[in-house]
N, C-alpha and C positions, 0 to 999 in steps of 0.2 A: 458873491460871484458864485463860487464853489457848488454851495447849495441848489443855487438857482440851475445851474448845468446838471448837476446830478439829479435833481426833481426832472427837469426836462426830458434826460436819459431814462429814467423810470418810466415817464409817460408813454415816450418813444417806443421803449421796447415793451409795453403792454400793448400799446396799439397794434405794434407789428406781431404780435404771439396771436391776437384775437382777430383783427380784420386787415393789417399791414398800415401803411402810411406812417412810420415812424418819423421819417425824415422830413415829413412836414414840421416837426416839433423842434427835432434835433438841430437841422441846419438854420433856420431863423435863431434859435437861443443863442447857437454861436456867435451869428454874425452880431448879435445884438451886444453879446458880451466883448465884443470889439475883436473877433478873430478874423482877420483878412479872408476875403471870399474864398479862395483856392483852398487855401489851409482849413478853413471852415467845414468845406464840403468832405476833405479827404479825412478830417478827424470825425465827422460824422459818419463816416464810413467804417471808421476805426470802433465807434461805439457802438453801433449797431450790428457789428460783423457777426460776433458770437452767437447772437441769438439766431441769427440766419444758419449757422453750423448745427446748433443745436436742435433745430427744427429738420434739416437735413437727415440728424441722428435719427430722429423720431418716426419720420417716415421712410426708413430704409427698407421696411419689410413690404412696403407695398409697391416698389418699384417691379414690375414683370416685364419692362420692356426689352428689346435683347439685345446681345450684347454690341452690336453694330450700330444700333441707335444709341445707344449712351455713349459710346466713342466718339460718334459723329457729333452729338451734339454736345459733349464735353469738350472735343476738341474747339468748336466754334463759341463755345463760353469762354474757356481759357484763353485764345488767342484775340476774341474780342473786348474780355474783360482786360487785357493787358494792354491792348491799342487804345481802348478808351481813358485807361488810367494815364496813358502815357501823353496822350493827348490833352488832359486835363495840366498836368506839371508843366505843360508847355503853353498853357493858357494865362495871360495877365491877368490881375484881379480887374481891370477895368473893363476887359471885352466879358468875361465870367459874370460881373454883374449887369453888362449889356444883355445877356444870353439868359441868365436867370429867369426874368419874369416869362420866356417862352418856355423854357426847360419847365417850368412850375405850371404851366398851361396845360402841357402835354401832359404831366403827370398827373394832376388835377383832373383832366379830360377821362386820360385813361382809368385812375380808379373810380371815377362815376359811371362811367359809361361801359366800360371792359366789361361785365359779368353779362351785358347782352349778346357778347360772342360766345359765351360759353355753354357748354351743354347743360342741357334743364335738369335731367335725373342725375342722383347723388351715386351712382356707382353703375357698374357695366363689365361685364369680361375684359381683360385686355388681350388685344390679339395678336402683341408681340411683333406688329409690322414694323418695317424699316421706313424711316423718315426720308423723304424726298429731299432732293439737292433744295429745292427751292425751301423746304422747311430748314434745312441746316442754314442757308444764308440769309433767312431771316432771324434766327437765333443768334448767328453772328450779329447782325446789326442791332438787335436789342443788348448784347452783351457789350458795343462798342457804346452804346448810350448808356449802359447801366456800370460800365467804369467809368465813365466821364460825371455821370449824374445819377440815375438810378432811382429817381422817384416814379413810382408808377411799373415799376419794371416788373415785377411778379406777376401782375395782370395781364401784361403783354405778354409773358411768355404762355399764361396759362390758354390767353386765347390763339396763339401760335399753336399749342398742342392740340387745341381744339380743331383747327382749322386742318392740322396734320390727320384727323381721323381718330384722335384719342379719345374714350368716352367715360373712362374710368376718373371720374374726380379726384378719388383717393391717390393714384399714381401719378395722376397730372400734379397734384400738390407736391408730392414727393419728388417727381423730377423737377418742378419748379423751385423747391427747397435747395436740392443739391445743386443745379446750375447756378441758382443766384450765390450759393456759399461759394463755388469756384469762382463766379465773376468778381464779386467782391473780393474775395480775397487774393486773386493776382492782381487786382488794382490798387489793394492794400498795399502790396509788395514794393509796387512802384512808387507808390506814396511814400513810403519808409525810405526806399532805396533814395529818392529824391530829396527827402529832408522837409516833405511838405504836412508833415503829423504835427501840430501843438499836442506834444505827450501829456503835460500837467492835466488840461481839462479832457483829453481823451481819456485818459486811464480813470477820471472820475467818471465821466459817461460811458464808459466799460461797463463799470461795476453798477453803474446804476440802469443801464441798460439791460443787464444780466438778471438783476434784482426786478424789473418791471416785467421781464420775461417772462420769469416765475409765477409773479403776483399775476399776471393776464392770464397764464393758463390756467390759475386757480379760477379767477373770475368769468371766464370765459361760460363754465358751466351755469353760472348763475345770470348774467347779463346777455339779452339775446343779440347775438352779433349785428343785427340790420342796426341796431340803435346806435351801438360802438360806429357803424359804418358810418352812419349820418353824422357824428361828431366828426370825424376824418374828414368828410367831405365839406362840410362848413369850414374847417380849419383850412383844407386846402384850398379852395376858391377865396377865403379872407387874406390867407397868404399870396395867393398870387395877386390879388388885386392891389394888394400893399407894396408890392414890389415892381408893379406896372405904375402906380403912382409915383413909388420913390424915383423910377428910371424917368419918368417923364418931368421931375422937378430940376 
Protein backbone atom coordinates (compact mmCIF):
# COMPACT_ATOMS: atom_id res chain seq x y z
CA UNK A 1 0.00 0.00 0.00
CA UNK A 2 2.96 2.34 0.65
CA UNK A 3 4.11 1.96 -2.95
CA UNK A 4 0.56 2.64 -4.15
CA UNK A 5 0.30 5.87 -2.15
CA UNK A 6 3.76 6.99 -3.26
CA UNK A 7 2.82 6.40 -6.91
CA UNK A 8 -0.48 8.26 -6.46
CA UNK A 9 1.38 11.23 -4.98
CA UNK A 10 3.92 11.20 -7.82
CA UNK A 11 1.07 11.35 -10.31
CA UNK A 12 -0.79 13.99 -8.28
CA UNK A 13 2.31 16.17 -7.97
CA UNK A 14 3.01 15.83 -11.69
CA UNK A 15 -0.55 16.81 -12.61
CA UNK A 16 -0.42 19.82 -10.29
CA UNK A 17 2.79 21.05 -11.91
CA UNK A 18 1.36 20.75 -15.43
CA UNK A 19 -2.37 21.38 -15.28
CA UNK A 20 -3.59 21.13 -11.67
CA UNK A 21 -6.05 18.62 -10.24
CA UNK A 22 -3.63 16.53 -8.20
CA UNK A 23 -6.11 16.14 -5.34
CA UNK A 24 -8.41 14.18 -7.66
CA UNK A 25 -5.74 11.45 -7.40
CA UNK A 26 -4.36 11.75 -3.86
CA UNK A 27 -7.62 11.99 -1.90
CA UNK A 28 -9.30 8.92 -3.48
CA UNK A 29 -6.03 7.00 -3.08
CA UNK A 30 -5.98 7.72 0.65
CA UNK A 31 -9.65 6.80 1.02
CA UNK A 32 -9.03 3.56 -0.88
CA UNK A 33 -6.14 2.72 1.46
CA UNK A 34 -8.49 2.93 4.45
CA UNK A 35 -7.65 6.37 5.82
CA UNK A 36 -10.76 8.02 7.38
CA UNK A 37 -12.30 10.76 5.17
CA UNK A 38 -11.43 13.88 7.17
CA UNK A 39 -7.93 12.60 7.90
CA UNK A 40 -7.52 11.64 4.24
CA UNK A 41 -8.40 15.16 3.11
CA UNK A 42 -5.96 16.70 5.61
CA UNK A 43 -3.22 14.24 4.64
CA UNK A 44 -3.79 14.98 0.96
CA UNK A 45 -3.15 18.64 1.72
CA UNK A 46 0.12 17.70 3.41
CA UNK A 47 1.15 15.60 0.41
CA UNK A 48 0.65 18.36 -2.16
CA UNK A 49 1.60 21.47 -0.15
CA UNK A 50 5.37 21.42 -0.86
CA UNK A 51 4.61 21.53 -4.58
CA UNK A 52 2.45 24.61 -4.13
CA UNK A 53 5.25 26.32 -2.23
CA UNK A 54 7.77 25.57 -4.98
CA UNK A 55 5.36 26.98 -7.57
CA UNK A 56 4.96 30.14 -5.53
CA UNK A 57 8.74 30.59 -5.37
CA UNK A 58 9.06 30.01 -9.11
CA UNK A 59 6.51 32.72 -9.92
CA UNK A 60 7.67 35.32 -7.39
CA UNK A 61 9.34 37.57 -9.99
CA UNK A 62 6.14 37.83 -12.02
CA UNK A 63 4.25 39.60 -9.22
CA UNK A 64 3.92 43.33 -9.83
CA UNK A 65 0.68 44.04 -7.96
CA UNK A 66 0.66 46.85 -5.42
CA UNK A 67 1.61 46.17 -1.83
CA UNK A 68 -1.93 46.92 -0.68
CA UNK A 69 -3.36 44.38 -3.14
CA UNK A 70 -0.95 41.70 -1.93
CA UNK A 71 -1.73 42.50 1.70
CA UNK A 72 -5.50 42.44 1.29
CA UNK A 73 -5.59 39.26 -0.79
CA UNK A 74 -3.04 37.62 1.49
CA UNK A 75 -4.98 38.52 4.63
CA UNK A 76 -8.21 37.20 3.11
CA UNK A 77 -6.42 33.99 2.08
CA UNK A 78 -4.88 33.35 5.50
CA UNK A 79 -8.09 34.10 7.38
CA UNK A 80 -10.23 32.06 5.01
CA UNK A 81 -7.80 29.15 4.84
CA UNK A 82 -7.62 28.95 8.62
CA UNK A 83 -11.41 29.13 8.90
CA UNK A 84 -11.82 26.36 6.32
CA UNK A 85 -9.24 24.18 8.04
CA UNK A 86 -10.89 24.61 11.43
CA UNK A 87 -14.26 23.85 9.86
CA UNK A 88 -12.90 20.59 8.44
CA UNK A 89 -11.51 19.34 11.77
CA UNK A 90 -14.94 19.93 13.30
CA UNK A 91 -16.67 17.92 10.57
CA UNK A 92 -17.47 14.27 11.23
CA UNK A 93 -16.37 11.61 8.76
CA UNK A 94 -20.02 10.82 8.01
CA UNK A 95 -20.86 14.43 7.22
CA UNK A 96 -17.74 14.86 5.09
CA UNK A 97 -18.57 11.77 3.03
CA UNK A 98 -22.06 13.16 2.45
CA UNK A 99 -20.58 16.45 1.29
CA UNK A 100 -17.75 14.91 -0.75
CA UNK A 101 -19.74 14.18 -3.94
CA UNK A 102 -20.92 17.80 -4.09
CA UNK A 103 -17.43 19.09 -3.35
CA UNK A 104 -16.01 16.87 -6.09
CA UNK A 105 -18.70 18.08 -8.49
CA UNK A 106 -17.86 21.72 -7.74
CA UNK A 107 -14.15 21.04 -8.18
CA UNK A 108 -14.65 19.10 -11.42
CA UNK A 109 -16.89 21.82 -12.85
CA UNK A 110 -14.44 24.57 -11.87
CA UNK A 111 -11.54 22.69 -13.43
CA UNK A 112 -13.46 21.86 -16.62
CA UNK A 113 -15.17 25.17 -17.31
CA UNK A 114 -13.14 27.73 -15.33
CA UNK A 115 -10.85 28.58 -18.25
CA UNK A 116 -13.78 30.21 -20.03
CA UNK A 117 -13.66 33.02 -17.46
CA UNK A 118 -9.96 33.69 -17.98
CA UNK A 119 -8.42 36.27 -20.32
CA UNK A 120 -7.64 34.93 -23.77
CA UNK A 121 -4.30 36.65 -24.24
CA UNK A 122 -1.15 35.25 -22.69
CA UNK A 123 0.22 38.44 -21.25
CA UNK A 124 -0.17 42.11 -20.74
CA UNK A 125 1.07 44.94 -18.62
CA UNK A 126 0.06 44.98 -15.00
CA UNK A 127 -1.55 48.19 -13.87
CA UNK A 128 -0.89 47.62 -10.16
CA UNK A 129 -4.52 48.44 -9.41
CA UNK A 130 -6.08 48.08 -5.99
CA UNK A 131 -8.35 45.11 -5.59
CA UNK A 132 -11.98 45.91 -4.81
CA UNK A 133 -13.72 45.02 -1.56
CA UNK A 134 -15.82 42.50 -3.49
CA UNK A 135 -12.65 40.90 -4.82
CA UNK A 136 -11.25 40.55 -1.30
CA UNK A 137 -14.49 39.01 -0.02
CA UNK A 138 -14.61 36.60 -2.95
CA UNK A 139 -11.01 35.58 -2.32
CA UNK A 140 -11.88 35.01 1.34
CA UNK A 141 -14.79 32.76 0.34
CA UNK A 142 -12.54 30.78 -2.02
CA UNK A 143 -9.97 30.49 0.78
CA UNK A 144 -12.56 28.99 3.14
CA UNK A 145 -13.42 26.44 0.47
CA UNK A 146 -9.71 25.85 -0.14
CA UNK A 147 -8.93 25.27 3.52
CA UNK A 148 -11.86 22.89 3.82
CA UNK A 149 -11.42 20.93 0.57
CA UNK A 150 -9.45 22.77 -2.09
CA UNK A 151 -10.15 20.88 -5.33
CA UNK A 152 -10.39 23.36 -8.21
CA UNK A 153 -9.34 26.24 -5.96
CA UNK A 154 -6.60 27.42 -8.32
CA UNK A 155 -8.88 27.96 -11.30
CA UNK A 156 -11.40 29.70 -9.04
CA UNK A 157 -8.72 32.17 -7.97
CA UNK A 158 -7.63 32.78 -11.56
CA UNK A 159 -11.22 33.52 -12.52
CA UNK A 160 -11.57 35.90 -9.57
CA UNK A 161 -8.38 37.77 -10.48
CA UNK A 162 -9.59 38.03 -14.06
CA UNK A 163 -12.94 39.43 -12.95
CA UNK A 164 -11.02 41.89 -10.76
CA UNK A 165 -9.42 43.28 -13.92
CA UNK A 166 -6.02 41.59 -14.10
CA UNK A 167 -4.86 40.65 -17.59
CA UNK A 168 -1.28 39.41 -17.18
CA UNK A 169 -1.71 35.63 -16.96
CA UNK A 170 1.81 35.16 -15.60
CA UNK A 171 1.17 37.55 -12.73
CA UNK A 172 -2.21 35.93 -12.12
CA UNK A 173 -0.57 32.50 -11.95
CA UNK A 174 2.00 33.90 -9.54
CA UNK A 175 -0.64 35.37 -7.25
CA UNK A 176 -2.66 32.17 -7.45
CA UNK A 177 0.38 30.10 -6.45
CA UNK A 178 1.34 32.35 -3.54
CA UNK A 179 -2.21 32.67 -2.22
CA UNK A 180 -2.81 28.94 -2.65
CA UNK A 181 0.34 28.10 -0.70
CA UNK A 182 -0.81 30.43 2.09
CA UNK A 183 -4.32 28.93 2.18
CA UNK A 184 -3.12 25.35 2.29
CA UNK A 185 -0.31 26.24 4.67
CA UNK A 186 -2.50 27.74 7.40
CA UNK A 187 -5.09 24.98 6.93
CA UNK A 188 -2.31 22.42 7.32
CA UNK A 189 -1.25 24.05 10.59
CA UNK A 190 -4.81 23.64 11.87
CA UNK A 191 -4.83 20.00 10.75
CA UNK A 192 -1.53 19.28 12.51
CA UNK A 193 -2.52 21.04 15.74
CA UNK A 194 -5.78 19.10 15.88
CA UNK A 195 -4.07 15.81 15.07
CA UNK A 196 -5.96 14.96 11.89
CA UNK A 197 -2.92 14.26 9.70
CA UNK A 198 -1.90 10.62 9.20
CA UNK A 199 1.88 11.05 9.22
CA UNK A 200 3.26 7.74 7.83
CA UNK A 201 1.31 7.87 4.55
CA UNK A 202 1.51 11.66 4.56
CA UNK A 203 5.30 11.76 4.57
CA UNK A 204 5.48 9.04 1.91
CA UNK A 205 3.08 11.00 -0.27
CA UNK A 206 4.89 14.27 0.39
CA UNK A 207 8.07 12.72 -1.02
CA UNK A 208 6.11 11.40 -3.98
CA UNK A 209 4.48 14.76 -4.56
CA UNK A 210 7.83 16.54 -4.63
CA UNK A 211 9.25 13.97 -7.06
CA UNK A 212 6.14 14.20 -9.23
CA UNK A 213 6.32 17.97 -9.25
CA UNK A 214 9.86 17.95 -10.60
CA UNK A 215 9.04 15.23 -13.13
CA UNK A 216 5.90 17.05 -14.23
CA UNK A 217 7.80 20.26 -14.78
CA UNK A 218 10.21 18.40 -17.05
CA UNK A 219 7.44 16.59 -18.92
CA UNK A 220 5.54 19.83 -19.40
CA UNK A 221 8.07 20.79 -22.05
CA UNK A 222 7.23 17.77 -24.21
CA UNK A 223 3.55 17.00 -23.51
CA UNK A 224 0.87 19.50 -24.60
CA UNK A 225 -0.90 20.89 -21.55
CA UNK A 226 -4.31 20.34 -23.16
CA UNK A 227 -3.69 16.58 -23.33
CA UNK A 228 -2.89 16.40 -19.63
CA UNK A 229 -5.92 18.58 -18.92
CA UNK A 230 -8.20 16.13 -20.72
CA UNK A 231 -6.84 13.30 -18.57
CA UNK A 232 -7.49 15.28 -15.37
CA UNK A 233 -11.02 16.14 -16.51
CA UNK A 234 -11.80 12.48 -17.22
CA UNK A 235 -10.44 11.46 -13.81
CA UNK A 236 -12.28 14.30 -12.06
CA UNK A 237 -15.69 13.45 -13.51
CA UNK A 238 -15.06 9.73 -13.04
CA UNK A 239 -14.27 10.22 -9.35
CA UNK A 240 -17.27 12.53 -8.97
CA UNK A 241 -19.61 9.93 -10.46
CA UNK A 242 -18.06 7.22 -8.26
CA UNK A 243 -18.62 9.16 -5.03
CA UNK A 244 -22.19 10.06 -6.01
CA UNK A 245 -22.92 6.38 -6.66
CA UNK A 246 -21.24 5.40 -3.39
CA UNK A 247 -23.33 7.95 -1.48
CA UNK A 248 -26.50 6.57 -3.05
CA UNK A 249 -25.81 3.01 -1.87
